[in-house]
C-alpha positions as CSV (number, residue, x, y, z in Angstrom):
1,M,-7.2,27.4,14.0
2,N,-9.8,29.6,14.6
3,N,-11.6,28.7,17.7
4,Q,-15.1,29.5,15.5
5,K,-17.7,27.6,17.3
6,Q,-18.2,24.6,15.0
7,E,-22.1,24.7,13.0
8,P,-23.6,21.1,13.2
9,F,-22.0,17.9,11.4
10,D,-24.1,15.6,10.8
11,L,-22.3,13.0,8.3
12,E,-25.5,11.5,7.4
13,S,-27.6,13.6,4.9
14,L,-24.2,14.4,3.5
15,Q,-23.8,13.3,-0.4
16,P,-20.6,11.2,-1.1
17,N,-18.8,13.2,-3.1
18,K,-20.0,16.6,-0.1
19,I,-17.8,14.6,2.6
20,A,-14.5,15.8,2.1
21,E,-15.8,19.6,1.2
22,H,-17.4,19.8,4.4
23,E,-16.4,23.0,7.2
24,R,-15.9,20.7,9.9
25,V,-14.4,18.3,8.1
26,K,-11.2,20.2,5.7
27,R,-10.6,21.4,9.7
28,Q,-10.4,18.1,11.1
29,F,-8.0,16.5,8.4
30,I,-5.6,20.3,8.3
31,E,-5.2,19.8,11.6
32,T,-4.2,16.4,12.0
33,L,-1.4,17.5,8.9
34,V,0.0,19.7,12.2
35,K,-0.4,18.4,15.0
36,I,0.9,14.4,13.2
37,H,3.1,16.0,11.1
38,K,4.4,19.8,11.7
39,M,3.0,21.5,8.3
40,S,2.4,24.6,8.8
41,E,-1.6,25.1,8.3
42,S,-0.5,27.1,5.1
43,E,1.0,23.7,4.0
44,A,-2.1,21.8,5.7
45,N,-4.1,23.4,3.5
46,S,-2.5,23.0,0.2
47,V,-2.2,19.0,0.6
48,Y,-6.5,19.2,1.7
49,E,-6.8,21.3,-1.9
50,R,-4.9,18.8,-3.7
51,E,-6.4,15.1,-2.4
52,Q,-10.5,16.4,-1.5
53,I,-10.2,16.8,-5.8
54,Y,-8.1,13.2,-6.3
55,Y,-11.0,12.4,-3.8
56,K,-14.0,13.4,-4.8
57,K,-12.1,12.3,-8.3
58,A,-12.1,9.0,-6.8
59,L,-15.6,9.2,-6.3
60,M,-16.9,10.0,-9.2
61,E,-15.6,7.2,-10.8
62,S,-16.6,4.2,-8.3
63,D,-20.6,3.4,-7.9
64,R,-19.2,1.7,-5.5
65,L,-18.0,3.9,-3.1
66,Q,-20.4,6.2,-3.3
67,K,-22.9,3.2,-2.3
68,C,-19.8,2.8,0.4
69,T,-21.3,3.5,4.4
70,K,-21.2,7.7,4.9
71,L,-18.5,6.9,8.2
72,S,-16.2,5.3,6.3
73,L,-16.0,7.0,3.7
74,Y,-15.0,10.5,6.2
75,S,-13.3,7.7,7.8
76,S,-11.0,6.8,4.5
77,F,-9.9,10.4,4.2
78,I,-9.5,12.0,7.4
79,E,-7.3,8.4,7.1
80,I,-5.0,10.1,4.5
81,A,-3.5,13.3,6.5
82,V,-2.5,10.4,9.8
83,T,-1.0,8.5,7.8
84,G,0.4,11.9,5.1
85,L,0.6,9.9,2.4
86,S,-1.8,10.5,-1.1
87,I,-3.8,9.0,-3.1
88,Q,-2.9,10.6,-6.3
89,P,-3.3,8.3,-9.4
90,G,-0.6,7.1,-11.0
91,A,1.8,4.4,-11.3
92,K,3.4,5.2,-8.4
93,S,0.6,5.7,-6.4
94,E,0.9,6.0,-2.5
95,A,-2.1,4.9,-1.9
96,Y,-6.0,4.8,-2.9
97,I,-9.4,4.4,-1.6
98,E,-11.5,0.8,-2.3
99,P,-14.9,-0.4,-1.9
100,R,-15.0,-4.1,0.2
101,S,-17.8,-5.7,1.9
102,A,-17.6,-5.9,5.6
103,K,-19.6,-7.4,8.0
104,A,-22.0,-4.7,10.6
105,K,-24.8,-5.5,12.9
106,D,-27.6,-4.6,11.8
107,A,-31.4,-2.6,13.8
108,N,-32.5,-6.3,14.9
109,G,-28.7,-6.6,16.0
110,N,-28.8,-9.9,13.0
111,D,-25.2,-10.0,10.7
112,A,-25.5,-8.3,7.6
113,W,-23.3,-7.5,4.7
114,I,-22.3,-3.6,4.2
115,S,-20.4,-1.7,2.2
116,S,-17.1,-0.5,3.4
117,A,-14.9,1.8,1.8
118,R,-11.0,2.1,3.6
119,L,-8.0,3.3,2.7
120,V,-5.0,0.9,0.8
121,I,-1.9,1.7,0.9
122,T,0.6,0.1,-2.4
123,A,4.4,-0.7,-1.4
124,Y,5.8,3.2,-2.5
125,G,3.1,4.1,0.3
126,E,4.2,1.5,2.6
127,L,8.1,2.1,1.7
128,S,7.6,5.9,2.7
129,L,6.0,4.2,6.0
130,R,9.0,2.3,7.0
131,I,11.5,5.7,5.6
132,R,9.8,8.2,8.0
133,A,9.3,5.5,10.2
134,G,13.7,4.4,9.9
135,Q,14.0,1.4,9.3
136,I,15.4,1.7,5.9
137,V,17.3,4.6,5.2
138,R,16.7,4.5,1.6
139,M,15.6,1.2,-1.0
140,C,17.6,1.3,-5.0
141,N,15.3,1.0,-7.6
142,P,14.4,-2.6,-8.0
143,Q,16.7,-4.6,-10.9
144,V,14.9,-6.6,-13.3
145,I,16.9,-9.1,-14.6
146,Y,17.1,-11.5,-17.8
147,A,18.5,-14.7,-19.2
148,G,22.0,-13.5,-20.4
149,D,22.5,-11.5,-17.2
150,H,24.8,-12.7,-14.3
151,F,23.2,-12.0,-11.3
152,Q,24.8,-14.1,-8.0
153,P,23.5,-14.2,-4.3
154,K,26.6,-14.6,-1.9
155,T,28.6,-13.7,1.1
156,N,31.7,-11.6,1.1
157,D,34.3,-12.6,3.9
158,R,32.8,-11.1,6.8
159,G,29.5,-12.9,6.0
160,D,27.4,-10.3,4.6
161,L,25.2,-11.1,2.0
162,I,26.0,-9.2,-1.6
163,V,24.9,-9.2,-4.8
164,D,27.0,-9.8,-7.7
165,Y,25.3,-8.4,-10.7
166,H,26.3,-7.5,-14.6
167,P,23.7,-7.8,-16.9
168,A,24.5,-8.2,-20.4
169,I,24.6,-5.2,-22.7
170,P,23.2,-5.5,-25.3
171,R,20.6,-7.8,-23.8
172,Q,20.3,-11.1,-25.0
173,S,17.1,-11.8,-24.8
174,D,13.7,-10.8,-23.8
175,E,13.1,-13.5,-21.5
176,I,12.5,-12.5,-17.5
177,I,14.3,-14.5,-14.4
178,G,13.6,-12.4,-11.7
179,C,13.8,-9.5,-9.8
180,Y,15.8,-8.0,-6.9
181,V,16.5,-5.1,-5.4
182,C,18.5,-3.7,-2.3
183,L,18.0,-2.1,0.6
184,I,19.5,0.7,2.6
185,L,19.7,0.3,6.1
186,P,20.2,2.3,9.2
187,H,24.2,2.8,10.4
188,N,25.2,1.7,6.9
189,G,23.9,-1.5,6.3
190,R,22.7,-3.3,3.5
191,D,19.7,-6.5,2.8
192,F,19.1,-7.7,-0.9
193,K,16.0,-9.5,-1.3
194,W,14.7,-10.8,-4.6
195,L,11.8,-12.7,-6.9
196,L,12.8,-15.6,-9.2
197,M,10.2,-16.8,-11.9
198,D,9.0,-20.1,-9.5
199,D,8.4,-16.5,-6.2
200,V,6.1,-15.0,-9.5
201,E,4.9,-18.3,-10.4
202,R,3.4,-18.6,-6.8
203,L,2.6,-15.4,-6.1
204,K,0.2,-15.4,-9.7
205,N,-1.9,-18.4,-8.1
206,Y,-2.4,-16.9,-4.7
207,S,-3.6,-13.8,-7.2
208,K,-6.4,-16.1,-8.7
209,P,-9.7,-15.5,-6.7
210,K,-11.2,-17.7,-4.1
211,T,-14.7,-17.7,-5.5
212,G,-16.9,-17.6,-8.9
213,T,-16.4,-19.6,-11.3
214,N,-13.2,-20.4,-14.0
215,P,-11.0,-17.9,-11.9
216,Q,-8.5,-16.3,-13.0
217,P,-5.1,-14.3,-11.5
218,N,-4.4,-10.7,-12.2
219,A,-4.3,-9.7,-15.5
220,L,-1.1,-8.5,-15.2
221,Y,1.2,-11.2,-14.5
222,T,0.9,-12.1,-18.2
223,S,0.6,-8.3,-20.0
224,G,4.1,-8.0,-21.0
225,V,6.4,-9.0,-24.0
226,N,5.7,-12.0,-24.7
227,K,2.4,-12.6,-22.0
228,Q,5.6,-12.4,-18.8
229,I,4.2,-10.3,-16.1
230,D,4.2,-6.8,-16.8
231,T,8.0,-5.8,-15.3
232,G,6.5,-2.4,-13.8
233,F,4.2,-5.1,-11.6
234,L,7.3,-6.9,-11.2
235,E,9.5,-4.5,-9.2
236,T,6.0,-3.3,-7.2
237,K,6.3,-7.3,-6.1
238,T,9.6,-7.4,-5.4
239,I,9.6,-4.2,-3.3
240,K,6.8,-5.8,-1.2
241,H,8.9,-8.6,-0.8
242,A,11.9,-7.2,0.7
243,M,9.3,-5.0,3.3
244,R,7.8,-8.2,4.8
245,T,11.3,-8.8,6.6
246,L,11.0,-5.2,8.3
247,T,8.7,-4.9,11.7
248,K,5.3,-4.9,11.3
249,L,4.0,-0.8,10.9
250,R,1.0,-0.3,13.2
251,V,-2.0,1.1,11.5
252,S,-5.7,1.6,12.3
253,N,-8.0,-1.3,11.6
254,S,-10.3,0.8,8.4
255,V,-6.6,0.7,6.4
256,S,-5.4,-2.0,5.0
257,F,-2.2,-2.7,3.0
258,E,-2.0,-3.9,-1.2
259,D,-1.8,-7.6,-1.1
260,E,-1.3,-7.7,2.3
261,D,-1.7,-11.6,3.4
262,P,-3.2,-13.1,0.2
263,E,0.1,-12.8,-2.1
264,A,2.5,-13.6,0.6
265,L,6.4,-15.5,0.3
266,Q,6.0,-18.1,3.2
267,T,9.3,-19.1,2.4
268,P,12.7,-17.0,2.6
269,E,15.2,-17.0,0.8
270,P,18.2,-19.2,0.8
271,F,20.4,-16.3,2.3
272,A,19.3,-14.0,5.6
273,G,19.4,-11.1,5.5
274,Q,21.2,-8.3,8.0
275,S,18.8,-7.6,10.5
276,N,17.9,-3.7,9.9
277,G,17.6,-3.6,14.5
278,A,14.9,-0.8,13.9
279,Q,12.1,0.3,16.0
280,P,8.6,-0.2,15.2
281,A,6.2,2.0,14.0
282,Q,4.8,4.7,16.2
283,P,0.5,2.8,16.5
284,Q,-1.6,5.9,14.7
285,D,-4.4,6.6,17.6
286,T,-7.9,6.3,15.2
287,T,-10.9,4.1,15.5
288,V,-11.8,1.0,14.5
289,T,-15.6,1.6,11.9
290,V,-16.7,-2.1,10.7
291,K,-14.8,-5.4,10.1
292,L,-13.2,-5.9,6.5
293,D,-14.1,-9.4,5.2
294,E,-12.7,-11.1,2.2
295,N,-15.1,-13.5,1.9
296,A,-17.7,-10.5,2.1
297,P,-20.6,-11.6,-1.2
298,F,-19.9,-8.4,-3.1
């Protein structure tokens, strides 16, 4: 990087959609990618150009994001570089920027509600982080199970958990009865995790907002064929469920994982998976900006 004199950086004077464009922000983004992820400067510059376009698009499409504090908007953008994830939109997006309510102190030291931006890591982003941390080698594509398919978890003669699965071809029914996924662990280990429809029903109930009149569950639980759960949504939920048994990843308090707590399953499956023995991911050296609150009024 060039050792040129740094220009004054008055964050509060910038328009929200201009924060990512500022030269100081650009330099910090690129330097972070180079230092943490060992990218070349040209590679890091390409990532910056791509992500700042996605970032500005997210701001343009959300009035709430534009009203977030400048510091949180700046922090959430830099966290993209810290995590090494992309906020490119799509069905398998790794992360996105979300406005949330947060408690902070006003000038008089009183509690006040502010709008704060944060980076939210999706199931696919979390999967990338866990592979990078060495907790898993890869995860096979989730398999949706339909009525008429044969699905039987069991243990082999060595006591290892395996799944005996045979899809019915042609498919006998459009009724979904579950979904499972196989994790490929270090040292040739394998683990299997699944969600059945009673699990899905519990997740559906957890998804209802805790405030407001007549709260409704996430629409994706009934947006599929015959008002069943959307299959892509079910696959994502299965991936998230599979990773809950692994060592917890440590990230900045200004970053969160999608559906981190409200929809967590508390009861394990009847078969315990193998322990992967992976080391926990190294914590990111970042600072806390504000404390997010799930019970905020907006």
